[in-house]
N, C-alpha and C positions, 0 to 999 in steps of 0.2 A: 734057687737064687740063682741068677742069669746076668752074664754081663759081656758087653762086644764094644770093643774101641776101633776105630778107624785112624790111621795117622795122617796127622795135617797135610796138607799138600802143600808146595813152597809156594808163599806170596811175600810180596814186598813189605817190609818193617812197616809196623803202625807207629807212625809219627804224625802230630798236628790232628786236625780234624775232618769231618766228613766234605767242608767249603774247599779244603785245598785242590780235591780233584778238578775244578771248575776251572780255576787258574791255571792248573798244571796243563791240562787239556788244551785252552786256549794260546798257552805259550808253545806248546808241541805241535799243535795242527790246527791253527783257528780257523780255515778254510773248512774244516770235515764237519758235514751236517751232523749234530749231535740230536736234534729234536726235531720235531714237526707239530706244527697246530693248525688247527682251522681256522679259515678265515671267515668273515661276516657272509660270505657266499657258498660255503660248505668245503671249500677246497684247500689241500693240504699244503700249506706254507713251510719251506724248511728253514730250520735255524742252526746255524753254524755253531762249533764251539765259542768261537771267539763273539759273535753276538750275544751267546747267552752268558759269558762271562761280564759282557757288560750290563746288561740286564741285572744280573744277581749283584753286581756293583753299586748300580745306578739305585737298586731298590734297597739295599744295604745300607747305603747314605742316608735315605731317608726314615729308615728307622729309627737310625741314631738320631735324625734331627726331630723325629716325635718322642724322642725319651725312651726308646728301648736301650737296657744296657745289659752288658756282659752279665749271665746267668736270669735275666729276668725270662718270664714264661709266656708267649704268646699263643693263644688258641688259632686254630683254623679249623674253619666250619664250613665246608663246601664238598660237592661232587669231584670225581675225578677230574680235573682239566688242568690244563699248562701251569696256571698262575700257581697252584699249589706248589707243584716240585721248585717253581722260581721262589717263592715266599719260604720252601723250606731249605734251601740253600742259601737265602738271603740272611735268615736268620742265624744260620749256624758260622755263617762269615762274621758275624757281630757277636757270636758267643752266647746267644739268646737259646733257648730251648723251646721246640714247637709242642703243644697238646692238640693233638688231633681231635676233631669233634664229630661225630656223625653227622651228616645233614638231615637226617629223619630224627634227631633226639627231640625229646620233649623238652618244655621249660624246667620243668624238675630236672632232669639229668643234664642239662645245661647248666643249670644253678649249682648242681651238686660238682660237678667236674670243674667248673672254672672257680669257684670258692675253693675245693678242695686243693687245686694245684696253684692257686694265689695269683692266677692270671691277672697281666697288667694290660694287656689290649687283645683284642679278638678279630681275625678277618673272616668275613662271612662272604657267602656267593652274592645273594640276594635279599629283595626286602621282606621276605617272610622269615630269613635267619635274622636279619636285623630284628624283627620284630619280636621274635623268639628270646632274643638276648634282651633287646630292651624291657620287657615285660618282667624281668628278673633284675634288671641292672641296680636297682636302689638295696638289694641285697649282697652287693658285689664291691665293697668299698674300694676295694685296692685297682677294678678295672678303669684304666685313664682313657683308653682310645677303643674306638668301634669302627672298621674300614669296610666297607661294601663293596667286592669286586665290579658288580654290574651298574654302580653308580660311579666310577671313575676313580677309585682308591689308586691303583696302580700311578696313574698320571699325577694324582696328587702326592702320593708319596716320593717318588721321582723329582716333582719339583721341588716340594720340600727341601731335598738333599742337594740340591743342585750347587749349593754354597761350600758343602762339606769337602775336603780334600779326600782322594783316594787313601792316602797315606792312614788315616785316621780308621778306616775300615781294616786295613791291612794290621794295623796291630791290635785290633781286635780277634782277626782272624788267627794272627802268630800266638796269640795267648791261650787258644784252644788246645788243649792236651788230648790224646785219648781216652783218658778216664773222666774227661768231662761229660756231664751229663749232655746228650743231644736231644731226648725228647721224654716225655710223659704219655706214654699210650694207656689208654683206659679200657680195661677187659669189656668185653660186648655184655657182659652181664645176663647169663642165661639163670641165674639164680642170684638173688640178693643184690647189692649195691656195688657198680663198677668200682673197681678198684686200679689206681694208677701204677702202671709198671715203669719204673726207673731205667731206661735204656741210654748206656753210655755210647760214645762215637766209636769207642774199640768194640764194642759188640756189634753193631751194624756194619762197621768196616771189616771185621772179621767174617760175618755172615754173608755180605755181599761179595768180597774178594774170594770166598771160599768157593762160594757159587759160580762166579766167574769162571775163576780157574779150573775146578774139577768138571765142570759142565759145559765149556767154552763150546765143543763140538757142536751141541745142540743148538745153538743160536743161529746157524749157517743151514740154507737150503739146501747149499752145494759150495765145495770149496772156494772160498776169496768171495763168496756172495755178502755183498753188505747184509750185515746182522740188524734186523729191526723187528719192534715187540710194539704191538698196541695193548696199554695199560689202560683197562676198564674196572679191575678191582676197586673196591673204596680205598683210595689214600688213608682216611681215618683207622683202618685195619692193618695191621702190622705186615701181612703178607705183600699188600698193595704197595707199602712203602719199601719195603725191602727192592721189591721188583723196580721200582722207580730207581733210587741207589743206585743196586748193581748196573742199571743199563748207562748210567752217566758215568760209573766209575769201569765199566769194561767197554765204554765207548759202541754202544749200542744204540741205533737210532729210537728213539722213544716216541710214541705219539700216545694223546689221552683221548679217551672214552667216556662220557659220564654216566651211561646208564648200565648198570648191570641184569641185560635182558638181551635175550638171543634178537628178538626182532629189532631193538636198534643197534646190536653189534654186529651181525651181519652185514649190513650195508658196508658198514667201514672196512670190515675187513676185507672186501673186495677193493676198494679205494686205496686203503694204507697199503696191504698185501705183507703181511708181517714174514719173517722168515719162522718163529716159533713164538708159543704163546704161553701164557701163565694162566691159568683159570681155576674154575673149582668144577666140580664133576657136572654139574648142571647144565653148563654150557655144552658138554659133549653129548649130554642125554639129549639136548635138544637138536643138537646139529645131526645125532642118528635117528631119532624118530621122525625129523623133518624131512630126511633123505628117503625115509620108508614111506613116509606119505605120498610124496610126491610118484616113488616108484608104483605104489597101489593105485592111485590116481589115474598112471598111465597104463597101466593092465599088466605091469611088470614086476608084481609083488613075489610072485613065484623065483623070477631071476634074482631079484635083489635078497631074497632069503638063503637061495645058493651061495651067492657072492658073499653074505656073511658067514656061512658055514667055512667057506673055504680060506679067507681073510682068516678066522679064528684057527682053524690046522695048519695055515702056515705060519703064522706066527708062533702058536705053542711048539712046532718044529723047529723054528729059528730059536725058541726058548731053551728046548731042551738041547739043542747043539751048544749055544753059550754055556750052560753049565754042564757039558761032557757028558749027556745023555742019551744021545742019539744023532744021527748023520746029518740032519736038517731036513728040509723038504724034498720030498720024493719027485723024481721027473715028471711024473703025472700030476703031481700038486703043481709044480711049478708052471705047467702049461697053462691049467686051470686060472691059477693066479694071475698069469699076463694076460689071459683072456679076460678076465672081470676088470682088470687094471683099466683097461681102455674101456669098458662100458659102464661101469659102477664106482670105481674107487676114484678115477681120476674127478669124476663130479665130485665127490665128498671133499676130495683137497680144493676143488674151484670154488667151493662154498666158503673155505676157509682163506680164500685169496690165491690159492694156487701154487704159492712159494712154500707154504708152512710142510715143513717134514716132521717137527718136535713139538712136545709141548710138555708142560709141567702142571701137576694138576696137585690141588689142597683143599683144607678147610673141612672136608669129609672124606668118607672112603667112595671107591669107584670100582663098581662092579667088575670082578675080572675078564669076565667075556666081553664087558664092552672095551675095556682096555686091548685085549688080544685085537678086536675087530678093528679098530683104529691103526694100531701096528702093521696088520695085515693090509688096512687099505692107504699104507705108506705116511701114517702119521703116528711117529712112536711118543705115547704118552707118559712121561716119568711122574710116577705117583710120590707124594712125600707126605711127610707129618712136622707138625710144629706147632708153638704155642704163643702167644703174645710175648711171655715170659722167656721163650729162646730166641726172642728176634726174628722170627718166621721159623725157617726149617730147622729141625732137628735130625730128621732122617728124611734119605731120596734115594730112589734108585739109580744106581749108577748106569751110564750110558751103554757101556758094553754089557752088563749084564744085569736086564731089568728081570725080576721077578712079578709078574701080574697078579694084582688080587694082595700085595702087601705093600708096605709104606716105603720100603728099601732099608737101604743099611745108614749106622750114623753119618751124619755130615762129617768130613774129615777134620780130625783134630777135636772131635767130642765122642762121648761115651754114652752107652746105653744101660739101664741095669733094669732088671724084672725083679722087684721085690717078692718076699714070700707071699704076699696076698696077690700077687700079679700086677701091681701097680707098676707103671714106666715110670724109672727115673732117668735123668739125664744130667749130664754134665759137659762145660766146655766154655770156653770164652763168650759164647754167644748168649748165654745164659745172663738174666737179666740182675740189676744190682738189688731190687727190692722192692715193696710196694710204697709208695709216698706217703710217709705218716702213718704207717702201720707195721709198726716191727712184731707185732703178734701175729699179723698176718701173714709177714715174711717168714718167719721162724717156722710157722705152721709148713712151709713148704721148701725152704732152704734146709736141708741137714747135712752138714759137713760137705759142704760143696757139691751135693747133689740136689737136682730141683725134683720134688713130687709131684708129677704132673697132672694127678687124679684120674688118668686114661690107665686104661684095662690092657694089657697085650702080652705077646708073647715073642721070643726070638728064636728062629731056626737054627740049624747047625753054621749056617754061612752069613749068620749076622742080621737076617731081615728080619724086621720087626711087622708083626702084625696087629694092629689095633682090634680089640674085640667090644671096648664098650666104653662108659664113663664110671667110675664107683659109684658116684651119686645117682647113677642113672638104673642102678641093677634095682627091678623090681622083684620083689619076693611075695609070692602069692599066701594066701592063707594056709596053704598045704605045706607051706615051708621051700617051696622050689625058687630058686633063684632065678632069674632069667636076664640077659644082657639084650636090650631092645634094639640095638644098632643094628645088628648084621640081620633081623627080622626086618626092621623097617625098610633096609637096604634093598633085601631082594623082593619085598612087596613094590617098592617104587621102580622096579626094572621093568612092569610092565607098562607099555607104552601109554596106556589112558591112566594111569596112577600118577598124581603131582607128588602127593605127600601121603605119608602115613606115619600116625603115631601109637604106639603099642600101650596100651595100659594093663593093669593088673596088680598094681600094689595091694597087699593084702584082701586079695579078691580071690574065689575058688580057683579062677582060671585068666589064662593071657586071652585079650581082645584087641580090637584096632580101629581105631578113627581113620577114613581116607577120605582124600580129596582128590578130584578129577583135574586132568590137564584139559581145558576146555576146548582149544584149537583141536587135540588128538581127538577127542568125542566129538567135535562136528564133523571133523573128516570120518569119523568111524560111522556116525549117522549117515551121512551123504551116498557111503560106500554102500550103505544098505537099501538104499532110496528112500530113506525117511528124512523127514524136516527137522529142523535143529528143535531142541526140548528147552523149555525153561528150567531153572535150578531146581524148583519143586518137584516137577516132573521126572526131572532128571535122575533123583535118588531113590526114587520107587520103580524106577525100570527094571523090570527082570532081566533083561538082556545083559544090561550092563550090570548087575549085579552078576549075573553069570559070569561076565568078562573079571571083575574084580576076585572074585572068588576064585579063579584059575591061579590068579597071582597069589593069592593066601595059599592054596594048596600046594604052590611050586614051593613057596618061601616055607613050608612048614616040612618037606623033605628034609632039609638042612639040619632040622632040632630034634628032641626026642618028644613024643607026644604030651609031656607033662609042659614041655615049654613052647608049645605048640598055640597058633592064635585059634581059637576055638568059634570066634564068632566075631563080627566086624560090622560097622554101619559107614555108609557114602554119606558125606557132608556135602550141604549144598555150596558153599563159599571155601575157597581156600583159605589158610592160615596165611598173614600177612603180616608185614612188620608197623604197619599203619594201624592194625587193632592191637597191636603189643604182642602179637602170638610168635613172631620171629625175629632174631637178633639183625642186626645190618648184614652181617656175614651168610644170612639165611639158614641159622639154625633154630631148633623148634625150643622154644620155651615152654617146657614140659608143664612147669606147674600154672604156669597161666592159662594154657591149650584146655587142662584138666577142669581148672575153675570157671571159662569161659563154657566149658561144653558137660558140664556138672551133669545136667538133665541126660543129655545123650548117653555118657557114661553110664550112668547109674542103669538106662534101660539097656545096654548090654548084659546085665547080670539080672534081669528081671524077663 
């Protein structure tokens, strides 16, 4: 057993609720830009703290006019956009509880969440969402209101509340206390039916204020620079939600981007120009591979690869210096780094908007080498770890001592414990209250003040946590060998042609894998060979592509024993997608669903 605790950072005493900051911000600095939103022409328009306060107040009056009362639950089903954040704070201003719903949820999933949470009203983004709710509305007797953003819902609500006095909203807001429930967030459900995590105002205030206080230097690209971040993570996910709350509480300019894809995100990074970003490893992988493809197309692949080596060595030298293990980069390495900064690294930073010098990554593990490259290129990525049940981050790398390849130390004010079986346990004010209406499930994970996360990990002597897998995902071969698939999958995915990898082998004689490829990278790879694009059916039988994927598998196998290594693999014609029910909205693999959908391909790996 092993424990590690990080003392809390000084923070304002917790009083009231989450909506209070909107009114305090406007009172202190009404003309400061708090958010930015895109207009119909795609241009960013600034929103001051005073304007945002007025919009929250007007919407809150409308919610009261439409019958939303203190303690009611209201669902939000939309992509990441300005109106979601507006609705969140308006609901909290009247003491209501928000229930985020992924915009890709099926009718049955929507039915379960809205029924389980006893939702009285729902805000949807567009007609498709309205039809999804409409298809199950006859089984939701408590649901009284359905608002559609793209059909003028905001104007309708504001108009409905015009006759209500501001003081009515203020009375509701003053009745909110830190232990009031702020939101019920449903787990993404990689296995089984989603459970509603009950999260209080206190937990979200602690989480966001701790992140803002401890990591405040990372918000700026240089001293006194205006801090700004572009939020594109799903707001139905607790990580995205925490980012939105922390930006308002930390007075960081906040923009929204509705697509969790590199192709949609990159143009907005160029126009919004954030000073820092909170993302998932997929985004950093896409930026890196895109930069290398560009260099290769321009005949500079060799120079790019040398620049990568220099960046990695430079960042490693700085890492060793931070831990007192070395003098830092040598004079020769500094000269090489300075040269490549002009010809390579600056272009990588420019692709991220030009002002960014820091980022935070969560959701899944980031390859250590990739983290070192970005740090060497001038964008330090602080990797962290958390769950819905911990109101987002439970651990994160500290700014002054980042240990790449780990998910950092416990967030200040929290503790991490490694149980006898290797399971990670967490305690602290950010831990949720329990699962809605499910005391048995709550008792199964909350144990004398500790949350049993279901993840496996280890703590080093400095308190840095490394996640090694999920308890439920451990594979046991027919020979009795236990294998954690996450590390193998991550290493295979490091190859630029690989999009996804799922390791199989439970009750089988050996470990094998199903692999999907990144179509954009494969098209580029073929073009560089002077070959025409291939259709998916031909692609999976291409011997040269198979050889490339084999290289990725061999590289991954070097990190494990022979009994744990991938013996064989199969390339699939199409990627795993959320639409097919094979990924969660946060892009995690649904293992059972994939193995069921590809049962024939899995069986073929063993015959």
